[in-house]
C-alpha positions as CSV (number, residue, x, y, z in Angstrom):
1,M,4.0,199.3,75.5
2,F,1.1,197.4,77.0
3,V,-1.3,200.3,76.2
4,L,-0.3,200.1,72.6
5,Y,-0.9,196.3,72.6
6,L,-4.4,196.9,74.0
7,L,-5.1,199.6,71.5
8,Y,-3.9,197.5,68.6
9,N,-6.2,194.6,69.7
10,L,-9.1,196.9,70.2
11,L,-8.7,198.3,66.8
12,N,-8.4,194.9,65.2
13,Q,-11.5,193.6,67.0
14,T,-13.4,196.6,65.5
15,D,-12.1,195.7,62.1
16,M,-12.9,192.1,62.6
17,A,-16.5,193.0,63.5
18,K,-16.8,195.1,60.3
19,N,-15.3,192.3,58.3
20,K,-17.6,189.6,59.7
21,Y,-20.2,190.9,57.2
22,P,-18.2,192.4,54.4
23,D,-21.3,193.1,52.3
24,G,-23.0,194.7,55.3
25,Y,-26.2,193.5,57.0
26,R,-28.4,193.8,53.9
27,P,-27.9,190.2,52.7
28,K,-28.8,188.9,56.2
29,I,-31.9,191.1,56.3
30,L,-33.1,189.9,52.9
31,Y,-32.4,186.3,53.8
32,W,-34.3,186.4,57.1
33,A,-37.2,188.4,55.6
34,D,-37.5,185.6,52.9
35,I,-37.3,182.9,55.5
36,M,-40.0,184.6,57.6
37,D,-42.2,185.1,54.5
38,K,-42.0,181.5,53.5
39,A,-42.7,180.3,57.1
40,V,-45.7,182.5,57.3
41,R,-47.0,181.3,54.0
42,A,-46.5,177.7,55.1
43,G,-48.2,178.3,58.4
44,D,-45.0,177.4,60.4
45,M,-45.4,180.0,63.2
46,P,-42.4,178.8,65.3
47,K,-40.1,179.2,62.3
48,A,-41.7,182.5,61.4
49,L,-41.2,183.9,64.9
50,Y,-37.6,182.7,65.0
51,A,-36.9,184.4,61.6
52,E,-38.6,187.5,62.9
53,E,-36.2,187.6,65.9
54,K,-33.2,187.2,63.6
55,L,-34.6,189.9,61.2
56,D,-35.1,192.3,64.1
57,Y,-31.5,191.6,65.3
58,F,-30.0,192.4,61.9
59,V,-32.2,195.4,61.2
60,D,-31.1,196.8,64.6
61,K,-27.4,196.1,63.8
62,K,-27.8,197.9,60.5
63,A,-29.5,200.9,62.2
64,D,-26.6,201.1,64.7
65,L,-24.0,200.9,62.0
66,D,-25.7,203.6,60.0
67,A,-25.9,205.8,63.1
68,D,-22.2,205.3,63.8
69,E,-21.3,206.2,60.2
70,R,-23.3,209.4,60.4
71,L,-21.5,210.3,63.7
72,D,-18.2,209.6,62.0
73,N,-19.1,212.2,59.4
74,I,-19.9,215.0,61.8
75,D,-17.4,217.9,61.8
76,P,-15.5,217.8,65.1
77,A,-15.0,221.5,65.0
78,G,-18.7,222.0,65.6
79,G,-19.3,223.8,62.4
80,G,-22.3,221.6,61.7
81,G,-20.9,220.5,58.4
82,L,-19.8,217.1,57.3
83,H,-16.4,215.9,56.6
84,S,-15.7,215.8,52.9
85,H,-14.1,212.3,52.6
86,V,-12.0,213.3,49.5
């Protein structure tokens, strides 16, 4: 029973992580790119560097998520094909 409890919590934590950004990371990437651009234009280098760090973080998260989604679509039978999510 305890194993089921742990599994349930693990699955819910994964869902919670996915639901933290229901629109994906794209809005955050666009936001921080805009902040960085405005800071550079204003000559505010500390703010630009901070925005760059945030931008790098969300770009990396998006890349990880995309990689995970590609792995989820690999045929486990090893046929090299993709699942047809029909």
